LOTOR-143233 format. One record per atom (N, C-alpha, C): residue number from 1; residue in one letter; atom name; x, y, z. Coordinates in steps of 0.05 Angstrom, whole numbers, plus 5000, padded with zeros to 4 digits. Example, Ala and Ser with C-alpha at 12.3 -4.5 7.8 and 13.67 -1.06 7.14 Angstrom:
2
num_residu_atome_u_v_w
1_A_N_5264_4886_5156
1_A_CA_5246_4910_5156
1_A_C_5264_4934_5156
2_S_N_5257_4955_5142
2_S_CA_5273_4979_5143
2_S_C_5258_5001_5157
***
This chain:
282
num_residu_atome_u_v_w
1_M_N_0758_1274_5663
1_M_CA_0741_1287_5644
1_M_C_0751_1282_5615
2_Y_N_0778_1284_5612
2_Y_CA_0789_1281_5585
2_Y_C_0787_1252_5575
3_Y_N_0788_1233_5593
3_Y_CA_0783_1205_5584
3_Y_C_0754_1202_5576
4_G_N_0736_1216_5588
4_G_CA_0708_1216_5580
4_G_C_0704_1228_5553
5_I_N_0719_1249_5547
5_I_CA_0718_1262_5520
5_I_C_0728_1242_5499
6_I_N_0750_1228_5505
6_I_CA_0761_1209_5486
6_I_C_0741_1186_5482
7_T_N_0728_1177_5503
7_T_CA_0709_1155_5501
7_T_C_0686_1162_5482
8_L_N_0676_1187_5484
8_L_CA_0655_1196_5466
8_L_C_0665_1196_5437
9_S_N_0690_1205_5433
9_S_CA_0701_1205_5405
9_S_C_0704_1176_5395
10_V_N_0711_1158_5413
10_V_CA_0714_1130_5405
10_V_C_0688_1119_5395
11_I_N_0666_1125_5408
11_I_CA_0639_1116_5399
11_I_C_0634_1127_5371
12_M_N_0640_1152_5367
12_M_CA_0636_1165_5341
12_M_C_0652_1152_5319
13_F_N_0678_1145_5325
13_F_CA_0695_1133_5305
13_F_C_0686_1104_5298
14_G_N_0676_1090_5319
14_G_CA_0666_1063_5314
14_G_C_0642_1064_5295
15_L_N_0624_1084_5299
15_L_CA_0601_1086_5282
15_L_C_0608_1096_5254
16_Q_N_0629_1112_5251
16_Q_CA_0636_1123_5225
16_Q_C_0645_1101_5206
17_F_N_0659_1080_5216
17_F_CA_0667_1058_5199
17_F_C_0643_1045_5186
18_L_N_0621_1042_5202
18_L_CA_0596_1030_5191
18_L_C_0585_1048_5169
19_F_N_0584_1074_5173
19_F_CA_0573_1093_5153
19_F_C_0590_1092_5128
20_N_N_0616_1090_5131
20_N_CA_0635_1089_5109
20_N_C_0629_1064_5092
21_R_N_0626_1041_5105
21_R_CA_0621_1016_5091
21_R_C_0594_1017_5076
22_Q_N_0574_1028_5089
22_Q_CA_0547_1029_5077
22_Q_C_0547_1048_5052
23_Y_N_0563_1069_5054
23_Y_CA_0565_1087_5030
23_Y_C_0577_1072_5007
24_E_N_0599_1057_5012
24_E_CA_0612_1042_4991
24_E_C_0593_1023_4978
25_R_N_0576_1010_4993
25_R_CA_0557_0991_4983
25_R_C_0535_1005_4965
26_E_N_0529_1030_4972
26_E_CA_0509_1044_4957
26_E_C_0520_1058_4932
27_S_N_0545_1068_4933
27_S_CA_0555_1085_4911
27_S_C_0580_1075_4898
28_G_N_0592_1053_4909
28_G_CA_0617_1043_4897
28_G_C_0642_1057_4908
29_N_N_0664_1052_4894
29_N_CA_0690_1062_4904
29_N_C_0708_1074_4883
30_D_N_0696_1084_4861
30_D_CA_0712_1096_4840
30_D_C_0720_1125_4849
31_T_N_0736_1138_4832
31_T_CA_0746_1165_4838
31_T_C_0723_1185_4842
32_A_N_0703_1184_4825
32_A_CA_0681_1202_4827
32_A_C_0666_1198_4853
33_S_N_0661_1173_4861
33_S_CA_0647_1168_4886
33_S_C_0663_1178_4910
34_T_N_0689_1176_4908
34_T_CA_0706_1185_4930
34_T_C_0703_1215_4934
35_F_N_0703_1231_4913
35_F_CA_0701_1260_4916
35_F_C_0672_1269_4923
36_V_N_0652_1254_4913
36_V_CA_0625_1260_4921
36_V_C_0622_1255_4951
37_F_N_0634_1233_4961
37_F_CA_0634_1226_4989
37_F_C_0648_1248_5005
38_A_N_0672_1256_4996
38_A_CA_0687_1277_5010
38_A_C_0672_1303_5011
39_F_N_0658_1311_4990
39_F_CA_0643_1336_4990
39_F_C_0620_1334_5009
40_I_N_0604_1312_5009
40_I_CA_0581_1310_5026
40_I_C_0589_1308_5055
41_Y_N_0609_1292_5061
41_Y_CA_0616_1289_5090
41_Y_C_0628_1315_5101
42_S_N_0641_1330_5083
42_S_CA_0652_1356_5093
42_S_C_0630_1375_5100
43_I_N_0610_1377_5083
43_I_CA_0587_1395_5088
43_I_C_0572_1385_5113
44_G_N_0569_1358_5115
44_G_CA_0555_1347_5138
44_G_C_0570_1352_5164
45_G_N_0596_1351_5163
45_G_CA_0612_1357_5187
45_G_C_0614_1386_5193
46_L_N_0613_1403_5172
46_L_CA_0616_1432_5176
46_L_C_0593_1444_5191
47_I_N_0568_1435_5185
47_I_CA_0545_1447_5197
47_I_C_0545_1447_5228
48_P_N_0548_1424_5241
48_P_CA_0549_1424_5270
48_P_C_0572_1440_5282
49_L_N_0595_1440_5268
49_L_CA_0618_1455_5278
49_L_C_0612_1485_5278
50_L_N_0599_1494_5256
50_L_CA_0592_1523_5255
50_L_C_0572_1530_5276
51_I_N_0552_1513_5281
51_I_CA_0532_1518_5301
51_I_C_0545_1520_5329
52_M_N_0563_1500_5335
52_M_CA_0576_1500_5360
52_M_C_0594_1525_5364
53_N_N_0605_1535_5342
53_N_CA_0623_1558_5343
53_N_C_0608_1585_5340
54_G_N_0582_1584_5340
54_G_CA_0566_1608_5336
54_G_C_0571_1621_5309
55_F_N_0577_1605_5289
55_F_CA_0582_1614_5262
55_F_C_0605_1634_5261
56_K_N_0623_1631_5280
56_K_CA_0648_1647_5280
56_K_C_0672_1629_5282
57_F_N_0693_1635_5268
57_F_CA_0717_1619_5270
57_F_C_0741_1635_5264
58_G_N_0763_1629_5278
58_G_CA_0788_1645_5275
58_G_C_0803_1636_5250
59_T_N_0822_1653_5242
59_T_CA_0838_1647_5218
59_T_C_0867_1656_5222
60_T_N_0885_1639_5216
60_T_CA_0913_1646_5214
60_T_C_0925_1631_5190
61_L_N_0947_1640_5179
61_L_CA_0959_1627_5156
61_L_C_0966_1598_5163
62_F_N_0978_1594_5186
62_F_CA_0986_1567_5194
62_F_C_0962_1548_5196
63_T_N_0940_1558_5207
63_T_CA_0915_1542_5210
63_T_C_0905_1534_5182
64_V_N_0904_1552_5163
64_V_CA_0894_1546_5136
64_V_C_0913_1526_5122
65_L_N_0939_1530_5125
65_L_CA_0958_1511_5112
65_L_C_0956_1483_5124
66_M_N_0953_1481_5150
66_M_CA_0950_1455_5163
66_M_C_0923_1443_5155
67_A_N_0903_1459_5152
67_A_CA_0877_1449_5143
67_A_C_0879_1437_5114
68_L_N_0895_1450_5097
68_L_CA_0899_1441_5070
68_L_C_0913_1414_5070
69_V_N_0934_1411_5085
69_V_CA_0949_1386_5087
69_V_C_0931_1364_5098
70_T_N_0916_1370_5119
70_T_CA_0898_1351_5132
70_T_C_0876_1343_5113
71_S_N_0866_1361_5097
71_S_CA_0845_1356_5078
71_S_C_0854_1337_5056
72_L_N_0878_1342_5046
72_L_CA_0890_1324_5025
72_L_C_0893_1296_5037
73_N_N_0903_1294_5061
73_N_CA_0906_1269_5075
73_N_C_0879_1255_5078
74_S_N_0859_1270_5085
74_S_CA_0832_1259_5089
74_S_C_0820_1248_5063
75_I_N_0824_1262_5041
75_I_CA_0813_1253_5015
75_I_C_0827_1228_5006
76_L_N_0853_1227_5008
76_L_CA_0868_1203_5001
76_L_C_0860_1179_5018
77_Y_N_0856_1185_5044
77_Y_CA_0847_1164_5062
77_Y_C_0819_1153_5054
78_T_N_0802_1171_5046
78_T_CA_0775_1163_5037
78_T_C_0777_1145_5012
79_F_N_0794_1153_4993
79_F_CA_0797_1137_4969
79_F_C_0807_1109_4975
80_C_N_0828_1107_4992
80_C_CA_0839_1081_4999
80_C_C_0819_1065_5015
81_S_N_0803_1078_5032
81_S_CA_0783_1064_5049
81_S_C_0762_1051_5032
82_L_N_0751_1067_5012
82_L_CA_0730_1056_4995
82_L_C_0740_1032_4978
83_K_N_0765_1035_4969
83_K_CA_0777_1013_4953
83_K_C_0781_0988_4971
84_A_N_0791_0993_4995
84_A_CA_0796_0970_5013
84_A_C_0770_0957_5022
85_L_N_0750_0972_5028
85_L_CA_0724_0961_5037
85_L_C_0710_0945_5016
86_A_N_0718_0949_4990
86_A_CA_0707_0933_4969
86_A_C_0720_0906_4967
87_R_N_0742_0902_4981
87_R_CA_0758_0878_4980
87_R_C_0758_0861_5006
88_I_N_0756_0875_5028
88_I_CA_0759_0861_5054
88_I_C_0735_0868_5072
89_N_N_0732_0852_5093
89_N_CA_0711_0857_5112
89_N_C_0717_0880_5131
90_L_N_0698_0888_5146
90_L_CA_0701_0912_5163
90_L_C_0722_0907_5185
91_S_N_0724_0883_5195
91_S_CA_0743_0878_5217
91_S_C_0772_0880_5207
92_L_N_0777_0870_5183
92_L_CA_0804_0871_5172
92_L_C_0811_0900_5164
93_Y_N_0791_0914_5153
93_Y_CA_0795_0942_5147
93_Y_C_0802_0957_5173
94_S_N_0788_0952_5194
94_S_CA_0793_0965_5219
94_S_C_0821_0959_5229
95_L_N_0831_0934_5224
95_L_CA_0858_0927_5232
95_L_C_0878_0946_5220
96_F_N_0877_0950_5194
96_F_CA_0896_0968_5181
96_F_C_0893_0997_5190
97_A_N_0868_1006_5192
97_A_CA_0863_1034_5200
97_A_C_0872_1039_5228
98_M_N_0863_1023_5247
98_M_CA_0869_1028_5275
98_M_C_0897_1022_5283
99_L_N_0910_1002_5270
99_L_CA_0938_0997_5276
99_L_C_0955_1021_5268
100_G_N_0949_1032_5244
100_G_CA_0963_1057_5236
100_G_C_0957_1080_5255
101_G_N_0932_1081_5263
101_G_CA_0923_1102_5281
101_G_C_0936_1102_5308
102_V_N_0944_1078_5317
102_V_CA_0957_1077_5344
102_V_C_0987_1078_5342
103_L_N_0999_1066_5322
103_L_CA_1028_1064_5321
103_L_C_1042_1090_5312
104_L_N_1032_1103_5291
104_L_CA_1045_1127_5281
104_L_C_1045_1150_5302
105_P_N_1021_1157_5313
105_P_CA_1022_1179_5333
105_P_C_1038_1171_5358
106_F_N_1037_1145_5365
106_F_CA_1052_1135_5389
106_F_C_1082_1140_5385
107_L_N_1092_1132_5361
107_L_CA_1121_1135_5355
107_L_C_1128_1164_5352
108_V_N_1112_1180_5338
108_V_CA_1118_1208_5335
108_V_C_1118_1223_5361
109_G_N_1099_1216_5379
109_G_CA_1098_1229_5405
109_G_C_1123_1224_5421
110_I_N_1134_1200_5420
110_I_CA_1158_1192_5435
110_I_C_1183_1203_5422
111_V_N_1185_1200_5395
111_V_CA_1210_1207_5381
111_V_C_1214_1237_5378
112_F_N_1192_1252_5371
112_F_CA_1194_1280_5364
112_F_C_1185_1299_5387
113_Y_N_1169_1289_5405
113_Y_CA_1158_1306_5426
113_Y_C_1167_1298_5454
114_S_N_1186_1279_5455
114_S_CA_1198_1271_5481
114_S_C_1177_1262_5502
115_E_N_1156_1250_5492
115_E_CA_1136_1239_5511
115_E_C_1149_1214_5524
116_P_N_1145_1211_5550
116_P_CA_1158_1190_5565
116_P_C_1149_1162_5556
117_V_N_1168_1143_5555
117_V_CA_1162_1115_5550
117_V_C_1157_1101_5576
118_T_N_1133_1091_5580
118_T_CA_1126_1078_5605
118_T_C_1118_1049_5599
119_L_N_1120_1033_5620
119_L_CA_1112_1005_5617
119_L_C_1083_1002_5609
120_G_N_1066_1019_5620
120_G_CA_1038_1019_5613
120_G_C_1033_1024_5583
121_K_N_1047_1043_5572
121_K_CA_1044_1049_5543
121_K_C_1053_1026_5526
122_I_N_1077_1015_5533
122_I_CA_1087_0992_5518
122_I_C_1069_0968_5519
123_L_N_1059_0962_5542
123_L_CA_1041_0939_5545
123_L_C_1015_0944_5530
124_C_N_1005_0968_5531
124_C_CA_0980_0975_5517
124_C_C_0983_0971_5487
125_V_N_1005_0981_5475
125_V_CA_1009_0978_5447
125_V_C_1012_0949_5439
126_V_N_1026_0933_5455
126_V_CA_1030_0905_5449
126_V_C_1003_0890_5451
127_I_N_0988_0895_5472
127_I_CA_0962_0882_5476
127_I_C_0942_0889_5454
128_V_N_0940_0915_5447
128_V_CA_0922_0924_5427
128_V_C_0930_0914_5399
129_T_N_0956_0913_5393
129_T_CA_0965_0902_5368
129_T_C_0958_0872_5366
130_L_N_0961_0857_5388
130_L_CA_0954_0829_5388
130_L_C_0923_0826_5384
131_A_N_0908_0844_5396
131_A_CA_0879_0843_5393
131_A_C_0871_0848_5364
132_L_N_0884_0867_5351
132_L_CA_0878_0873_5323
132_L_C_0886_0850_5305
133_A_N_0909_0838_5311
133_A_CA_0919_0815_5295
133_A_C_0900_0792_5295
134_L_N_0886_0788_5317
134_L_CA_0867_0765_5319
134_L_C_0843_0769_5300
135_T_N_0838_0793_5291
135_T_CA_0814_0797_5274
135_T_C_0820_0792_5245
136_V_N_0845_0786_5238
136_V_CA_0852_0782_5210
136_V_C_0839_0757_5198
137_N_N_0827_0760_5175
137_N_CA_0817_0738_5159
137_N_C_0834_0736_5134
138_K_N_0853_0718_5134
138_K_CA_0872_0717_5112
138_K_C_0859_0712_5085
139_S_N_0837_0698_5085
139_S_CA_0824_0691_5059
139_S_C_0813_0716_5046
140_E_N_0810_0739_5061
140_E_CA_0799_0763_5049
140_E_C_0820_0785_5046
141_S_N_0845_0778_5050
141_S_CA_0866_0799_5050
141_S_C_0882_0800_5023
142_S_N_0874_0783_5004
142_S_CA_0889_0782_4979
142_S_C_0882_0806_4961
143_G_N_0903_0817_4948
143_G_CA_0898_0839_4930
143_G_C_0896_0866_4944
144_G_N_0901_0887_4929
144_G_CA_0897_0914_4940
144_G_C_0917_0922_4962
145_F_N_0941_0912_4961
145_F_CA_0961_0918_4983
145_F_C_0964_0947_4987
146_W_N_0967_0962_4965
146_W_CA_0972_0991_4967
146_W_C_0949_1006_4980
147_Y_N_0925_0996_4976
147_Y_CA_0901_1009_4989
147_Y_C_0902_1004_5019
148_Y_N_0909_0980_5027
148_Y_CA_0911_0973_5055
148_Y_C_0933_0989_5068
149_A_N_0956_0991_5054
149_A_CA_0979_1007_5065
149_A_C_0971_1036_5067
150_G_N_0955_1046_5047
150_G_CA_0946_1073_5048
150_G_C_0928_1078_5072
151_V_N_0910_1060_5078
151_V_CA_0892_1062_5101
151_V_C_0909_1063_5127
152_F_N_0929_1046_5128
152_F_CA_0947_1045_5152
152_F_C_0961_1072_5156
153_V_N_0975_1081_5135
153_V_CA_0992_1105_5138
153_V_C_0975_1130_5141
154_L_N_0954_1133_5124
154_L_CA_0939_1158_5124
154_L_C_0922_1162_5148
155_N_N_0911_1140_5160
155_N_CA_0896_1143_5185
155_N_C_0916_1150_5208
156_G_N_0940_1139_5207
156_G_CA_0960_1146_5227
156_G_C_0968_1175_5224
157_M_N_0970_1185_5199
157_M_CA_0978_1212_5194
157_M_C_0957_1232_5204
158_S_N_0932_1224_5205
158_S_CA_0911_1241_5216
158_S_C_0918_1249_5245
159_G_N_0926_1229_5261
159_G_CA_0934_1234_5288
159_G_C_0959_1250_5290
160_V_N_0978_1244_5272
160_V_CA_1004_1259_5272
160_V_C_0999_1289_5266
161_L_N_0982_1294_5247
161_L_CA_0977_1322_5239
161_L_C_0962_1337_5261
162_S_N_0944_1323_5275
162_S_CA_0931_1336_5298
162_S_C_0951_1343_5320
163_K_N_0969_1325_5325
163_K_CA_0990_1330_5345
163_K_C_1008_1353_5336
164_L_N_1015_1354_5311
164_L_CA_1032_1375_5300
164_L_C_1018_1402_5303
165_F_N_0992_1403_5297
165_F_CA_0978_1429_5299
165_F_C_0977_1438_5328
166_Q_N_0971_1420_5346
166_Q_CA_0969_1428_5374
166_Q_C_0996_1437_5386
167_S_N_1018_1425_5377
167_S_CA_1044_1430_5389
167_S_C_1060_1451_5375
168_A_N_1053_1459_5351
168_A_CA_1069_1478_5336
168_A_C_1070_1505_5350
169_P_N_1092_1519_5349
169_P_CA_1095_1545_5362
169_P_C_1083_1569_5347
170_F_N_1072_1563_5323
170_F_CA_1062_1585_5306
170_F_C_1035_1595_5316
171_K_N_1028_1619_5308
171_K_CA_1002_1631_5314
171_K_C_0980_1615_5301
172_K_N_0960_1606_5316
172_K_CA_0940_1588_5305
172_K_C_0913_1594_5317
173_A_N_0892_1585_5304
173_A_CA_0865_1587_5314
173_A_C_0860_1565_5334
174_D_N_0837_1567_5348
174_D_CA_0829_1546_5367
174_D_C_0821_1521_5353
175_A_N_0817_1499_5368
175_A_CA_0811_1473_5357
175_A_C_0786_1473_5340
176_A_N_0765_1487_5350
176_A_CA_0740_1488_5335
176_A_C_0743_1502_5308
177_S_N_0758_1524_5308
177_S_CA_0763_1538_5282
177_S_C_0779_1521_5263
178_Y_N_0799_1507_5274
178_Y_CA_0815_1489_5257
178_Y_C_0798_1468_5244
179_S_N_0780_1456_5260
179_S_CA_0762_1436_5249
179_S_C_0743_1447_5228
180_V_N_0734_1472_5231
180_V_CA_0718_1485_5211
180_V_C_0733_1489_5185
181_W_N_0758_1497_5188
181_W_CA_0774_1501_5164
181_W_C_0780_1475_5149
182_I_N_0784_1454_5163
182_I_CA_0788_1428_5150
182_I_C_0764_1420_5134
183_A_N_0740_1424_5145
183_A_CA_0715_1418_5131
183_A_C_0712_1435_5106
184_I_N_0717_1461_5109
184_I_CA_0714_1480_5087
184_I_C_0734_1473_5064
185_V_N_0759_1469_5071
185_V_CA_0780_1464_5051
185_V_C_0774_1437_5037
186_T_N_0766_1417_5052
186_T_CA_0760_1391_5040
186_T_C_0737_1393_5020
187_A_N_0716_1408_5028
187_A_CA_0693_1412_5011
187_A_C_0701_1426_4985
188_L_N_0717_1447_4988
188_L_CA_0726_1462_4965
188_L_C_0743_1446_4945
189_L_N_0762_1430_4957
189_L_CA_0779_1413_4940
189_L_C_0762_1393_4925
190_A_N_0743_1380_4939
190_A_CA_0726_1360_4927
190_A_C_0709_1373_4905
191_A_N_0698_1397_4910
191_A_CA_0681_1410_4891
191_A_C_0696_1417_4865
192_V_N_0721_1426_4868
192_V_CA_0737_1433_4845
192_V_C_0742_1408_4828
193_V_N_0749_1386_4841
193_V_CA_0754_1361_4826
193_V_C_0729_1352_4812
194_L_N_0706_1353_4826
194_L_CA_0681_1344_4815
194_L_C_0673_1360_4790
195_I_N_0680_1386_4790
195_I_CA_0674_1402_4766
195_I_C_0689_1392_4742
196_F_N_0714_1384_4746
196_F_CA_0730_1374_4724
196_F_C_0722_1346_4714
197_I_N_0711_1330_4733
197_I_CA_0704_1302_4725
197_I_C_0673_1299_4725
198_R_N_0659_1321_4721
198_R_CA_0629_1320_4724
198_R_C_0616_1300_4705
199_K_N_0628_1294_4682
199_K_CA_0616_1276_4663
199_K_C_0615_1247_4674
200_T_N_0633_1241_4693
200_T_CA_0634_1214_4704
200_T_C_0620_1211_4731
201_V_N_0609_1234_4741
201_V_CA_0596_1234_4767
201_V_C_0567_1224_4765
202_K_N_0560_1205_4782
202_K_CA_0533_1196_4784
202_K_C_0519_1207_4808
203_K_N_0495_1216_4806
203_K_CA_0480_1227_4828
203_K_C_0476_1206_4850
204_P_N_0485_1211_4874
204_P_CA_0482_1192_4896
204_P_C_0452_1190_4904
205_N_N_0444_1166_4912
205_N_CA_0417_1163_4922
205_N_C_0414_1174_4950
206_T_N_0390_1174_4960
206_T_CA_0385_1186_4987
206_T_C_0400_1172_5009
207_K_N_0401_1145_5008
207_K_CA_0415_1131_5029
207_K_C_0445_1138_5029
208_A_N_0457_1140_5005
208_A_CA_0485_1147_5003
208_A_C_0491_1174_5015
209_V_N_0473_1193_5010
209_V_CA_0476_1220_5020
209_V_C_0475_1220_5051
210_I_N_0456_1205_5062
210_I_CA_0453_1203_5091
210_I_C_0477_1190_5103
211_Y_N_0487_1169_5091
211_Y_CA_0511_1155_5102
211_Y_C_0535_1174_5101
212_A_N_0539_1188_5079
212_A_CA_0562_1206_5076
212_A_C_0560_1229_5096
213_A_N_0536_1241_5098
213_A_CA_0533_1264_5117
213_A_C_0536_1254_5146
214_G_N_0525_1231_5152
214_G_CA_0528_1220_5179
214_G_C_0557_1215_5186
215_Y_N_0572_1204_5166
215_Y_CA_0601_1200_5170
215_Y_C_0615_1226_5176
216_G_N_0607_1247_5161
216_G_CA_0620_1273_5165
216_G_C_0615_1284_5193
217_V_N_0591_1282_5203
217_V_CA_0584_1292_5230
217_V_C_0601_1277_5250
218_L_N_0601_1250_5248
218_L_CA_0616_1234_5267
218_L_C_0646_1239_5266
219_N_N_0656_1241_5242
219_N_CA_0685_1244_5238
219_N_C_0694_1271_5249
220_R_N_0681_1293_5241
220_R_CA_0689_1320_5249
220_R_C_0686_1324_5279
221_M_N_0664_1315_5290
221_M_CA_0660_1319_5318
221_M_C_0679_1302_5335
222_G_N_0684_1277_5325
222_G_CA_0703_1260_5339
222_G_C_0731_1272_5339
223_N_N_0740_1282_5316
223_N_CA_0767_1294_5314
223_N_C_0768_1320_5330
224_Y_N_0746_1335_5331
224_Y_CA_0746_1359_5347
224_Y_C_0750_1353_5376
225_L_N_0737_1332_5386
225_L_CA_0740_1324_5414
225_L_C_0769_1315_5419
226_L_N_0781_1302_5400
226_L_CA_0809_1293_5404
226_L_C_0828_1316_5405
227_L_N_0823_1337_5389
227_L_CA_0840_1361_5391
227_L_C_0838_1374_5419
228_I_N_0814_1374_5430
228_I_CA_0811_1385_5457
228_I_C_0828_1368_5477
229_A_N_0825_1341_5475
229_A_CA_0839_1324_5493
229_A_C_0869_1324_5490
230_L_N_0879_1329_5465
230_L_CA_0907_1330_5460
230_L_C_0921_1353_5474
231_A_N_0906_1373_5481
231_A_CA_0918_1396_5496
231_A_C_0927_1387_5524
232_V_N_0917_1364_5533
232_V_CA_0923_1355_5560
232_V_C_0937_1327_5560
233_L_N_0925_1309_5545
233_L_CA_0935_1281_5544
233_L_C_0955_1278_5521
234_P_N_0978_1265_5526
234_P_CA_0998_1260_5505
234_P_C_0987_1241_5484
235_A_N_0998_1243_5459
235_A_CA_0989_1227_5437
235_A_C_0994_1197_5442
236_S_N_1016_1191_5456
236_S_CA_1024_1164_5461
236_S_C_1005_1150_5481
237_V_N_0988_1166_5495
237_V_CA_0968_1156_5513
237_V_C_0941_1155_5498
238_Q_N_0935_1176_5484
238_Q_CA_0908_1179_5472
238_Q_C_0902_1159_5450
239_Y_N_0921_1155_5432
239_Y_CA_0915_1138_5409
239_Y_C_0913_1108_5414
240_P_N_0930_1097_5432
240_P_CA_0925_1069_5440
240_P_C_0897_1066_5453
241_F_N_0889_1085_5469
241_F_CA_0863_1085_5482
241_F_C_0841_1084_5460
242_I_N_0844_1101_5440
242_I_CA_0824_1103_5419
242_I_C_0822_1076_5404
243_T_N_0845_1065_5397
243_T_CA_0846_1040_5382
243_T_C_0831_1017_5397
244_G_N_0838_1014_5422
244_G_CA_0825_0993_5438
244_G_C_0795_0998_5440
245_G_N_0788_1023_5444
245_G_CA_0760_1030_5447
245_G_C_0744_1025_5422
246_V_N_0755_1032_5399
246_V_CA_0741_1028_5373
246_V_C_0736_0998_5369
247_M_N_0755_0981_5377
247_M_CA_0751_0952_5374
247_M_C_0726_0944_5389
248_I_N_0723_0954_5413
248_I_CA_0700_0947_5430
248_I_C_0674_0957_5417
249_V_N_0674_0982_5409
249_V_CA_0650_0994_5397
249_V_C_0642_0979_5371
250_S_N_0662_0973_5354
250_S_CA_0657_0959_5329
250_S_C_0644_0932_5333
251_T_N_0653_0918_5354
251_T_CA_0641_0892_5360
251_T_C_0612_0895_5370
252_I_N_0607_0915_5386
252_I_CA_0580_0920_5396
252_I_C_0562_0926_5372
253_I_N_0571_0943_5354
253_I_CA_0555_0950_5330
253_I_C_0549_0926_5313
254_S_N_0570_0909_5310
254_S_CA_0565_0884_5294
254_S_C_0544_0867_5306
255_A_N_0544_0865_5333
255_A_CA_0524_0849_5346
255_A_C_0496_0861_5343
256_I_N_0494_0887_5344
256_I_CA_0468_0901_5342
256_I_C_0456_0897_5314
257_I_N_0473_0898_5293
257_I_CA_0463_0896_5265
257_I_C_0461_0867_5256
258_G_N_0464_0848_5276
258_G_CA_0460_0820_5270
258_G_C_0484_0804_5260
259_Q_N_0508_0815_5262
259_Q_CA_0532_0801_5254
259_Q_C_0545_0790_5280
260_K_N_0539_0765_5286
260_K_CA_0549_0753_5310
260_K_C_0579_0752_5311
261_P_N_0591_0764_5331
261_P_CA_0621_0763_5333
261_P_C_0631_0735_5336
262_S_N_0654_0729_5323
262_S_CA_0667_0703_5326
262_S_C_0682_0702_5353
263_K_N_0691_0678_5360
263_K_CA_0706_0675_5385
263_K_C_0731_0692_5384
264_K_N_0745_0693_5361
264_K_CA_0769_0709_5359
264_K_C_0763_0739_5363
265_E_N_0740_0748_5352
265_E_CA_0733_0776_5355
265_E_C_0727_0783_5385
266_L_N_0714_0764_5398
266_L_CA_0708_0769_5427
266_L_C_0733_0770_5443
267_I_N_0752_0752_5437
267_I_CA_0778_0752_5451
267_I_C_0792_0778_5445
268_S_N_0790_0788_5420
268_S_CA_0803_0814_5413
268_S_C_0792_0837_5430
269_V_N_0765_0837_5434
269_V_CA_0752_0858_5449
269_V_C_0762_0857_5478
270_I_N_0764_0833_5489
270_I_CA_0773_0830_5517
270_I_C_0802_0840_5520
271_L_N_0819_0833_5500
271_L_CA_0847_0843_5500
271_L_C_0848_0873_5497
272_A_N_0831_0884_5480
272_A_CA_0830_0913_5476
272_A_C_0823_0927_5502
273_F_N_0803_0916_5516
273_F_CA_0794_0928_5541
273_F_C_0817_0926_5562
274_A_N_0831_0903_5562
274_A_CA_0853_0900_5580
274_A_C_0875_0920_5574
275_G_N_0880_0926_5548
275_G_CA_0900_0945_5541
275_G_C_0894_0973_5551
276_I_N_0868_0980_5549
276_I_CA_0859_1006_5559
276_I_C_0863_1008_5589
277_L_N_0856_0987_5604
277_L_CA_0859_0987_5632
277_L_C_0889_0990_5640
278_V_N_0906_0976_5626
278_V_CA_0935_0978_5632
278_V_C_0945_1007_5627
279_L_N_0935_1019_5605
279_L_CA_0943_1047_5599
279_L_C_0934_1067_5620
280_V_N_0910_1064_5628
280_V_CA_0898_1083_5648
280_V_C_0909_1079_5676
281_I_N_0913_1054_5684
281_I_CA_0921_1048_5711
281_I_C_0951_1051_5715
282_A_N_0967_1041_5695
282_A_CA_0996_1041_5698
282_A_C_1008_1069_5698
***
């Protein structure tokens, strides 16, 4: 059942990359666009979470503090993502995002939470890393190193913070309430910044609003599902699975929107699928 939950979140994460890229094409990647995006996607993600939670959510000091840290991480990740997407293609962007997303939680789970090192985990990370490496287009990777590094580290930190919240011994709210607080705090932070920079803010068009709101729904629901799964599955299992899965979903989406996958991309998908099989079976 929990692998089924992760699979659903993988589909959501694969789609959110597309929404992120489309927003950047509609509204650009400057600071104002970043905070407009953060505000809209937070509201978009908050609505379904509140509905699912019956418009009720728990509160503890630790939950709110973790939501603040996670929100700051999310806004910085959004900024780096929009800057990176203006310079590189979606597959290379996915390389930096997903490689950080798999390696950082994997290492933290083993080093700080004593999760066992198994042959299956090692092989999965090696295979998925190789799959990601095959998607690199060197001609599109020049410039913007710090943005790419930011995408790598900040996407990985998202998984690390989720693991920290689930494993911490402090009094905390449930996963749904935590997700609600992240959306609320992110929206508030973005709104405050937008007030101070309102002279530079351009009104987003309808398409940009739809893309940002859609990203928010997919992102919040996907992360909510991961929090549920983290209560049972270790981070060193969950995040390699997610990375390989997103590779597959991204390729399928590219084919649907008319972007024919290259031979290297198809090989990457096959390797990613093999990595998932090794992780689940071993």
